[in-house]
C-alpha positions as CSV (number, residue, x, y, z in Angstrom):
1,M,-23.4,-58.6,68.7
2,R,-20.3,-58.6,70.9
3,A,-19.9,-56.4,73.9
4,W,-16.8,-54.3,74.3
5,K,-16.5,-53.5,78.0
6,F,-15.1,-50.3,79.5
7,G,-15.2,-48.8,83.0
8,D,-16.3,-45.5,84.5
9,D,-15.3,-42.1,83.3
10,V,-14.1,-43.0,79.8
11,D,-13.3,-39.7,78.3
12,T,-13.4,-38.5,74.7
13,D,-9.5,-38.6,74.6
14,A,-9.6,-42.3,75.4
15,I,-12.3,-42.9,72.7
16,I,-10.3,-40.9,70.0
17,P,-6.9,-39.4,70.9
18,G,-6.7,-35.7,70.3
19,R,-3.9,-36.0,67.7
20,Y,-6.4,-37.6,65.3
21,L,-8.8,-34.7,65.3
22,V,-7.5,-33.6,61.9
23,L,-9.0,-36.6,60.3
24,N,-12.2,-35.9,58.4
25,T,-14.4,-39.0,58.2
26,P,-15.9,-41.5,60.6
27,E,-14.0,-44.3,58.9
28,E,-10.6,-42.5,59.3
29,L,-11.4,-41.8,63.0
30,A,-12.5,-45.4,63.5
31,A,-9.0,-46.7,62.7
32,H,-7.8,-45.0,65.9
33,A,-10.7,-45.6,68.3
34,F,-9.6,-46.5,71.8
35,E,-6.0,-46.7,70.5
36,G,-4.4,-45.8,73.8
37,V,-6.6,-48.0,76.1
38,R,-7.4,-51.0,73.9
39,P,-5.1,-51.1,70.9
40,E,-6.8,-54.2,69.4
41,F,-10.2,-52.5,69.3
42,A,-10.1,-50.8,65.9
43,S,-8.8,-53.9,64.1
44,S,-11.1,-56.4,65.9
45,V,-14.5,-54.6,66.3
46,K,-17.2,-55.7,64.0
47,K,-20.2,-53.9,62.5
48,G,-23.1,-54.3,65.0
49,D,-20.9,-54.7,68.1
50,V,-21.8,-52.7,71.2
51,V,-19.7,-50.6,73.6
52,V,-20.7,-51.2,77.3
53,A,-19.4,-48.9,80.0
54,G,-20.0,-47.7,83.6
55,R,-20.8,-44.2,84.7
56,N,-20.0,-40.9,82.9
57,F,-19.1,-42.4,79.5
58,G,-17.9,-39.7,77.1
59,C,-16.8,-37.2,79.7
60,G,-14.1,-34.6,78.8
61,S,-14.1,-32.4,75.8
62,S,-17.2,-31.7,73.9
63,R,-15.8,-32.8,70.6
64,E,-18.1,-34.6,68.2
65,H,-15.2,-36.8,66.9
66,A,-15.7,-39.4,69.7
67,P,-19.1,-40.6,68.7
68,L,-18.1,-40.2,65.0
69,A,-15.2,-42.6,65.6
70,L,-17.6,-45.2,67.2
71,K,-20.1,-44.8,64.4
72,G,-17.3,-45.3,61.9
73,C,-16.4,-48.6,63.6
74,G,-19.9,-49.8,63.1
75,I,-20.9,-49.7,66.7
76,Q,-24.6,-50.4,66.9
77,C,-25.0,-48.6,70.2
78,V,-23.4,-47.6,73.5
79,I,-24.8,-49.0,76.7
80,A,-23.7,-47.3,79.9
81,K,-24.8,-46.6,83.4
82,S,-24.7,-42.9,82.6
83,F,-23.3,-40.5,79.9
84,A,-21.7,-37.1,79.9
85,R,-24.5,-34.9,78.6
86,I,-22.6,-33.3,75.7
87,F,-21.5,-36.8,74.5
88,F,-25.1,-38.0,74.7
89,R,-26.3,-35.0,72.6
90,N,-23.5,-35.3,70.1
91,S,-24.2,-39.0,69.7
92,I,-27.9,-38.5,69.0
93,N,-27.0,-35.6,66.6
94,I,-25.0,-38.0,64.4
95,G,-27.4,-40.9,64.8
96,L,-25.5,-43.1,67.3
97,P,-28.0,-44.6,69.7
98,L,-27.3,-44.8,73.5
99,L,-29.0,-46.6,76.3
100,E,-28.6,-45.9,80.0
101,C,-28.7,-49.1,81.9
102,E,-27.9,-49.7,85.5
103,G,-27.3,-53.4,84.8
104,A,-24.5,-52.5,82.3
105,G,-21.9,-53.4,85.0
106,A,-23.0,-57.0,84.9
107,I,-22.2,-57.3,81.2
108,E,-18.8,-58.8,80.6
109,D,-16.4,-58.2,77.8
110,G,-17.2,-60.5,74.9
111,D,-20.8,-61.3,76.0
112,E,-23.3,-61.7,73.1
113,L,-26.1,-59.2,73.3
114,R,-29.5,-58.6,71.7
115,I,-31.0,-55.1,72.0
116,D,-34.5,-53.8,71.5
117,M,-34.0,-50.1,71.4
118,G,-37.6,-49.1,71.4
119,A,-38.5,-51.2,74.4
120,G,-35.2,-50.5,76.2
121,I,-34.4,-54.2,76.6
122,V,-30.8,-55.6,76.7
123,E,-30.7,-59.3,76.5
124,N,-27.4,-60.9,77.5
125,I,-27.5,-64.2,75.5
126,T,-24.2,-65.4,77.1
127,Q,-25.4,-65.0,80.7
128,Q,-29.0,-65.6,79.9
129,R,-30.0,-62.4,81.7
130,T,-32.1,-59.4,80.7
131,Y,-31.5,-55.8,81.7
132,R,-33.9,-52.9,81.5
133,A,-32.5,-49.7,80.0
134,S,-34.2,-46.3,79.7
135,S,-35.7,-46.3,76.3
136,L,-35.2,-43.2,74.1
137,P,-38.2,-41.0,73.6
138,D,-39.9,-41.4,70.3
139,F,-38.6,-38.1,68.8
140,I,-35.0,-39.1,69.7
141,Q,-35.6,-42.6,68.2
142,R,-36.7,-40.8,65.0
143,I,-33.6,-38.7,64.9
144,V,-31.3,-41.7,65.4
145,G,-33.4,-43.7,62.9
146,A,-32.9,-41.0,60.3
147,G,-29.1,-41.1,60.8
148,G,-28.8,-38.0,62.9
149,L,-30.2,-34.5,63.3
150,I,-29.5,-33.1,59.9
151,P,-31.1,-36.0,58.0
152,F,-34.0,-35.9,60.4
153,A,-34.5,-32.2,59.7
154,R,-34.4,-32.9,55.9
155,E,-37.1,-35.5,56.4
156,L,-39.3,-33.0,58.3
157,L,-38.8,-30.5,55.5
158,E,-39.8,-33.0,52.9
159,E,-42.9,-34.0,54.9
160,E,-44.0,-30.3,54.9
161,Q,-43.8,-30.0,51.1
């Protein structure tokens, strides 16, 4: 999977400009992802690609549209040095996995990555380096694996019956 590199303090308006908040589906939002900062992103990103960033990724407004746009693009996960807390929670709620990784700054745009979410391992195939990320707790991995909080809650209800 290809790394799409961004810097620090990428806010939700950079991920999906506010004028597109009237769109309803992740796929519609995806067509405008990073439109103002990387116009080629939406037309070039491939399913399974990864967004890599610095500190405070997803800062700004608390809108859920930003992680929905990334999920609609087929982004496998977002790797950053740190995340704005509301973005982190919104991403988990819709089933978009995130990894906090201090080594994210060493990853370059276009690097090929392999990720082991459970172990928190990011392998940079291009640079032949491995980075340690904080792995998600098991219950959060279950939420993400189910596709988000609502599908996870449905699974729990079905287990009880």
